[in-house]
mmCIF file of the C-alpha atoms, coordinates in Angstrom:
data_MODEL
# 
_entry.id   MODEL 
# 
loop_
_atom_site.group_PDB 
_atom_site.id 
_atom_site.type_symbol 
_atom_site.label_atom_id 
_atom_site.label_alt_id 
_atom_site.label_comp_id 
_atom_site.label_asym_id 
_atom_site.label_entity_id 
_atom_site.label_seq_id 
_atom_site.pdbx_PDB_ins_code 
_atom_site.Cartn_x 
_atom_site.Cartn_y 
_atom_site.Cartn_z 
_atom_site.occupancy 
_atom_site.B_iso_or_equiv 
_atom_site.pdbx_formal_charge 
_atom_site.auth_seq_id 
_atom_site.auth_comp_id 
_atom_site.auth_asym_id 
_atom_site.auth_atom_id 
_atom_site.pdbx_PDB_model_num 
ATOM 1  C CA . UNK A 1 1  ? -24.222 17.254 16.440 1.00 0.00 ? 1  UNK A CA 1 
ATOM 2  C CA . UNK A 1 2  ? -21.192 14.997 16.234 1.00 0.00 ? 2  UNK A CA 1 
ATOM 3  C CA . UNK A 1 3  ? -21.295 11.415 17.557 1.00 0.00 ? 3  UNK A CA 1 
ATOM 4  C CA . UNK A 1 4  ? -17.685 11.729 18.853 1.00 0.00 ? 4  UNK A CA 1 
ATOM 5  C CA . UNK A 1 5  ? -15.541 14.426 20.398 1.00 0.00 ? 5  UNK A CA 1 
ATOM 6  C CA . UNK A 1 6  ? -11.985 14.932 19.195 1.00 0.00 ? 6  UNK A CA 1 
ATOM 7  C CA . UNK A 1 7  ? -9.268  15.733 21.747 1.00 0.00 ? 7  UNK A CA 1 
ATOM 8  C CA . UNK A 1 8  ? -5.627  16.451 20.935 1.00 0.00 ? 8  UNK A CA 1 
ATOM 9  C CA . UNK A 1 9  ? -2.599  15.442 23.043 1.00 0.00 ? 9  UNK A CA 1 
ATOM 10 C CA . UNK A 1 10 ? 0.078   18.035 23.636 1.00 0.00 ? 10 UNK A CA 1 
ATOM 11 C CA . UNK A 1 11 ? 2.251   16.218 21.066 1.00 0.00 ? 11 UNK A CA 1 
ATOM 12 C CA . UNK A 1 12 ? -0.577  16.417 18.457 1.00 0.00 ? 12 UNK A CA 1 
ATOM 13 C CA . UNK A 1 13 ? -1.097  20.133 19.089 1.00 0.00 ? 13 UNK A CA 1 
ATOM 14 C CA . UNK A 1 14 ? 2.655   20.734 18.690 1.00 0.00 ? 14 UNK A CA 1 
ATOM 15 C CA . UNK A 1 15 ? 2.540   18.641 15.431 1.00 0.00 ? 15 UNK A CA 1 
ATOM 16 C CA . UNK A 1 16 ? -0.374  20.712 14.099 1.00 0.00 ? 16 UNK A CA 1 
ATOM 17 C CA . UNK A 1 17 ? 1.290   23.993 14.976 1.00 0.00 ? 17 UNK A CA 1 
ATOM 18 C CA . UNK A 1 18 ? 4.322   22.921 12.965 1.00 0.00 ? 18 UNK A CA 1 
ATOM 19 C CA . UNK A 1 19 ? 2.377   22.442 9.760  1.00 0.00 ? 19 UNK A CA 1 
ATOM 20 C CA . UNK A 1 20 ? 1.977   24.917 6.913  1.00 0.00 ? 20 UNK A CA 1 
ATOM 21 C CA . UNK A 1 21 ? -1.506  26.579 7.028  1.00 0.00 ? 21 UNK A CA 1 
ATOM 22 C CA . UNK A 1 22 ? -2.750  24.726 3.962  1.00 0.00 ? 22 UNK A CA 1 
ATOM 23 C CA . UNK A 1 23 ? -1.736  21.340 5.472  1.00 0.00 ? 23 UNK A CA 1 
ATOM 24 C CA . UNK A 1 24 ? -3.207  22.290 8.847  1.00 0.00 ? 24 UNK A CA 1 
ATOM 25 C CA . UNK A 1 25 ? -6.500  23.080 7.120  1.00 0.00 ? 25 UNK A CA 1 
ATOM 26 C CA . UNK A 1 26 ? -6.473  19.683 5.361  1.00 0.00 ? 26 UNK A CA 1 
ATOM 27 C CA . UNK A 1 27 ? -5.790  17.836 8.597  1.00 0.00 ? 27 UNK A CA 1 
ATOM 28 C CA . UNK A 1 28 ? -8.426  19.856 10.472 1.00 0.00 ? 28 UNK A CA 1 
ATOM 29 C CA . UNK A 1 29 ? -11.014 18.946 7.848  1.00 0.00 ? 29 UNK A CA 1 
ATOM 30 C CA . UNK A 1 30 ? -10.090 15.236 8.208  1.00 0.00 ? 30 UNK A CA 1 
ATOM 31 C CA . UNK A 1 31 ? -10.408 15.542 12.022 1.00 0.00 ? 31 UNK A CA 1 
ATOM 32 C CA . UNK A 1 32 ? -13.944 16.932 11.584 1.00 0.00 ? 32 UNK A CA 1 
ATOM 33 C CA . UNK A 1 33 ? -14.794 13.915 9.415  1.00 0.00 ? 33 UNK A CA 1 
ATOM 34 C CA . UNK A 1 34 ? -13.441 11.650 12.168 1.00 0.00 ? 34 UNK A CA 1 
ATOM 35 C CA . UNK A 1 35 ? -16.099 13.017 14.522 1.00 0.00 ? 35 UNK A CA 1 
ATOM 36 C CA . UNK A 1 36 ? -18.767 11.404 12.355 1.00 0.00 ? 36 UNK A CA 1 
ATOM 37 C CA . UNK A 1 37 ? -17.045 8.109  11.474 1.00 0.00 ? 37 UNK A CA 1 
ATOM 38 C CA . UNK A 1 38 ? -13.854 7.274  13.316 1.00 0.00 ? 38 UNK A CA 1 
ATOM 39 C CA . UNK A 1 39 ? -13.679 3.668  12.082 1.00 0.00 ? 39 UNK A CA 1 
ATOM 40 C CA . UNK A 1 40 ? -14.006 3.812  8.350  1.00 0.00 ? 40 UNK A CA 1 
ATOM 41 C CA . UNK A 1 41 ? -13.023 1.754  5.343  1.00 0.00 ? 41 UNK A CA 1 
ATOM 42 C CA . UNK A 1 42 ? -9.407  0.986  4.483  1.00 0.00 ? 42 UNK A CA 1 
ATOM 43 C CA . UNK A 1 43 ? -7.072  2.232  3.142  1.00 0.00 ? 43 UNK A CA 1 
ATOM 44 C CA . UNK A 1 44 ? -7.663  5.752  4.613  1.00 0.00 ? 44 UNK A CA 1 
ATOM 45 C CA . UNK A 1 45 ? -8.408  4.369  8.118  1.00 0.00 ? 45 UNK A CA 1 
ATOM 46 C CA . UNK A 1 46 ? -6.613  1.367  9.468  1.00 0.00 ? 46 UNK A CA 1 
ATOM 47 C CA . UNK A 1 47 ? -6.465  -0.258 12.889 1.00 0.00 ? 47 UNK A CA 1 
ATOM 48 C CA . UNK A 1 48 ? -2.884  -0.837 13.935 1.00 0.00 ? 48 UNK A CA 1 
ATOM 49 C CA . UNK A 1 49 ? -1.854  -3.993 15.734 1.00 0.00 ? 49 UNK A CA 1 
ATOM 50 C CA . UNK A 1 50 ? 0.699   -4.549 18.524 1.00 0.00 ? 50 UNK A CA 1 
ATOM 51 C CA . UNK A 1 51 ? -0.345  -1.827 20.925 1.00 0.00 ? 51 UNK A CA 1 
ATOM 52 C CA . UNK A 1 52 ? -1.752  -2.159 24.476 1.00 0.00 ? 52 UNK A CA 1 
ATOM 53 C CA . UNK A 1 53 ? -4.696  -0.031 23.379 1.00 0.00 ? 53 UNK A CA 1 
ATOM 54 C CA . UNK A 1 54 ? -6.654  0.211  20.103 1.00 0.00 ? 54 UNK A CA 1 
ATOM 55 C CA . UNK A 1 55 ? -4.749  2.557  17.839 1.00 0.00 ? 55 UNK A CA 1 
ATOM 56 C CA . UNK A 1 56 ? -5.881  3.805  14.458 1.00 0.00 ? 56 UNK A CA 1 
ATOM 57 C CA . UNK A 1 57 ? -4.193  5.584  11.533 1.00 0.00 ? 57 UNK A CA 1 
ATOM 58 C CA . UNK A 1 58 ? -5.912  8.030  9.182  1.00 0.00 ? 58 UNK A CA 1 
ATOM 59 C CA . UNK A 1 59 ? -4.188  9.024  5.974  1.00 0.00 ? 59 UNK A CA 1 
ATOM 60 C CA . UNK A 1 60 ? -4.338  12.779 5.190  1.00 0.00 ? 60 UNK A CA 1 
ATOM 61 C CA . UNK A 1 61 ? -2.164  13.421 2.166  1.00 0.00 ? 61 UNK A CA 1 
ATOM 62 C CA . UNK A 1 62 ? 1.449   12.891 3.174  1.00 0.00 ? 62 UNK A CA 1 
ATOM 63 C CA . UNK A 1 63 ? 0.524   13.017 6.852  1.00 0.00 ? 63 UNK A CA 1 
ATOM 64 C CA . UNK A 1 64 ? -0.770  10.381 9.183  1.00 0.00 ? 64 UNK A CA 1 
ATOM 65 C CA . UNK A 1 65 ? -3.096  11.038 12.092 1.00 0.00 ? 65 UNK A CA 1 
ATOM 66 C CA . UNK A 1 66 ? -2.650  8.467  14.897 1.00 0.00 ? 66 UNK A CA 1 
ATOM 67 C CA . UNK A 1 67 ? -5.599  8.261  17.286 1.00 0.00 ? 67 UNK A CA 1 
ATOM 68 C CA . UNK A 1 68 ? -7.381  6.019  19.792 1.00 0.00 ? 68 UNK A CA 1 
ATOM 69 C CA . UNK A 1 69 ? -11.108 5.761  20.613 1.00 0.00 ? 69 UNK A CA 1 
ATOM 70 C CA . UNK A 1 70 ? -12.450 5.615  24.139 1.00 0.00 ? 70 UNK A CA 1 
ATOM 71 C CA . UNK A 1 71 ? -16.210 5.411  24.195 1.00 0.00 ? 71 UNK A CA 1 
ATOM 72 C CA . UNK A 1 72 ? -17.283 8.711  22.548 1.00 0.00 ? 72 UNK A CA 1 
ATOM 73 C CA . UNK A 1 73 ? -13.870 10.471 22.699 1.00 0.00 ? 73 UNK A CA 1 
ATOM 74 C CA . UNK A 1 74 ? -11.245 10.332 19.934 1.00 0.00 ? 74 UNK A CA 1 
ATOM 75 C CA . UNK A 1 75 ? -7.779  11.183 21.276 1.00 0.00 ? 75 UNK A CA 1 
ATOM 76 C CA . UNK A 1 76 ? -5.379  12.259 18.577 1.00 0.00 ? 76 UNK A CA 1 
ATOM 77 C CA . UNK A 1 77 ? -1.948  11.094 19.644 1.00 0.00 ? 77 UNK A CA 1 
ATOM 78 C CA . UNK A 1 78 ? 0.161   12.456 16.724 1.00 0.00 ? 78 UNK A CA 1 
ATOM 79 C CA . UNK A 1 79 ? -0.081  14.151 13.393 1.00 0.00 ? 79 UNK A CA 1 
ATOM 80 C CA . UNK A 1 80 ? 3.100   13.242 11.527 1.00 0.00 ? 80 UNK A CA 1 
ATOM 81 C CA . UNK A 1 81 ? 4.601   13.020 8.091  1.00 0.00 ? 81 UNK A CA 1 
ATOM 82 C CA . UNK A 1 82 ? 4.436   9.452  6.710  1.00 0.00 ? 82 UNK A CA 1 
ATOM 83 C CA . UNK A 1 83 ? 8.245   9.209  6.615  1.00 0.00 ? 83 UNK A CA 1 
ATOM 84 C CA . UNK A 1 84 ? 8.270   9.571  10.426 1.00 0.00 ? 84 UNK A CA 1 
ATOM 85 C CA . UNK A 1 85 ? 5.480   7.029  10.996 1.00 0.00 ? 85 UNK A CA 1 
ATOM 86 C CA . UNK A 1 86 ? 7.738   4.094  12.077 1.00 0.00 ? 86 UNK A CA 1 
ATOM 87 C CA . UNK A 1 87 ? 9.627   6.116  14.677 1.00 0.00 ? 87 UNK A CA 1 
ATOM 88 C CA . UNK A 1 88 ? 6.385   7.597  16.159 1.00 0.00 ? 88 UNK A CA 1 
ATOM 89 C CA . UNK A 1 89 ? 4.826   4.113  16.346 1.00 0.00 ? 89 UNK A CA 1 
ATOM 90 C CA . UNK A 1 90 ? 7.853   2.737  18.208 1.00 0.00 ? 90 UNK A CA 1 
ATOM 91 C CA . UNK A 1 91 ? 7.609   5.634  20.688 1.00 0.00 ? 91 UNK A CA 1 
ATOM 92 C CA . UNK A 1 92 ? 3.870   4.895  21.218 1.00 0.00 ? 92 UNK A CA 1 
ATOM 93 C CA . UNK A 1 93 ? 4.549   1.203  21.835 1.00 0.00 ? 93 UNK A CA 1 
ATOM 94 C CA . UNK A 1 94 ? 6.858   2.143  24.703 1.00 0.00 ? 94 UNK A CA 1 
ATOM 95 C CA . UNK A 1 95 ? 4.169   4.151  26.465 1.00 0.00 ? 95 UNK A CA 1 
# 
């Protein structure tokens, strides 16, 4: 049984739906690993600074999974290509 539960925001579900099946499988596998260890060693997992809530980034190939942890729940905010990371982070800072 997993120590954490992963939930996806609507934006994250939309991001996943837009991925090619092979990329979606890769990201899904990484999300399953997050259930066991959501705060791991850099450089794959990194805590991001400057947000009103603890936000983490997981590298998954050319994609970045942005998520937060609340007790035993991991909320995936976005699954985006690394080239779009800055824009997505700016949008999250405004929320």
